[in-house]
C-alpha positions in Angstrom: -13.6 -10.7 -9.9 -16.2 -8.2 -8.6 -14.8 -5.0 -7.0 -16.3 -5.8 -3.6 -14.9 -9.3 -3.6 -11.5 -8.1 -4.7 -11.5 -5.4 -1.9 -12.4 -8.1 0.6 -9.6 -10.4 -0.6 -7.1 -7.5 -0.5 -8.1 -6.6 3.0 -7.7 -10.2 4.3 -4.3 -10.5 2.7 -3.2 -7.1 4.0 -4.3 -7.7 7.5 -2.1 -10.7 7.9 0.9 -9.2 6.0 0.7 -5.5 7.0 3.7 -5.6 9.4 5.9 -7.1 6.7 4.6 -4.7 4.0 5.2 -1.8 6.3 8.8 -3.0 6.9 9.4 -3.2 3.2 8.0 0.3 2.6 10.3 1.5 5.4 13.4 -0.1 3.8 12.8 1.9 0.7 11.6 5.1 2.4 13.5 5.0 5.7 11.9 8.0 7.5 8.4 6.7 7.2 7.1 6.0 10.7 4.9 3.2 11.9 2.3 5.8 12.9 2.3 7.5 9.5 1.8 4.2 7.8 -0.9 3.1 10.3 -2.8 6.3 9.4 -3.0 5.1 5.8 -4.9 2.0 6.9 -3.3 0.2 4.0 -4.9 2.4 1.5 -2.5 2.4 -1.4 -3.4 5.9 -2.6 -2.8 7.3 0.9 0.5 5.5 1.1 1.5 7.1 -2.2 0.4 10.6 -1.1 2.4 10.2 2.1 5.5 9.3 0.2 4.9 12.1 -2.3 4.6 14.6 0.5 7.6 13.4 2.5 10.0 12.7 -0.3 8.8 14.6 -3.3 8.7 11.5 -5.5 6.1 11.8 -8.2 2.9 9.9 -7.8 3.9 7.8 -10.8 7.3 6.8 -9.4 6.2 6.1 -5.9 3.1 4.4 -7.1 5.1 2.0 -9.2 7.5 1.2 -6.3 4.6 0.8 -3.8 2.7 -1.4 -6.2 5.7 -3.6 -6.6 6.0 -4.0 -2.8 2.4 -4.9 -2.4 2.5 -7.4 -5.3 5.5 -9.2 -3.6 3.0 -10.2 -0.9 0.5 -11.6 -3.4 -2.0 -8.8 -3.0 -4.4 -8.9 -5.9 -4.4 -5.7 -7.9 -6.7 -4.2 -10.5 -5.5 -3.3 -13.9 -4.0 0.1 -14.2 -2.5 0.1 -10.8 -5.6 1.4 -9.0 -5.1 -0.5 -5.8 -7.5 0.3 -3.1 -6.7 -1.5 0.1 -8.9 -0.1 2.8 -8.6 -2.2 5.9 -10.7 -2.2 9.1 -8.8 -2.9 12.3 
């Protein structure tokens, strides 16, 4: 799948499932606020950085957990865990 097509597909899936995904992230990291997560616009790297800053989890650990959550919602991911989910609201 071409990168642009995968990004489009990811954005479509995330738009519809973002409230659920945010809820799952907040179950694991309970002090994440809706506003903080909204500021990430669904960008996986920004979500990981936010968690790293707030909790001190390494990027590898939080990245693995975040990726697992996004995959539960059938978000297509690229090999190596580089998941770029930029959404436009």
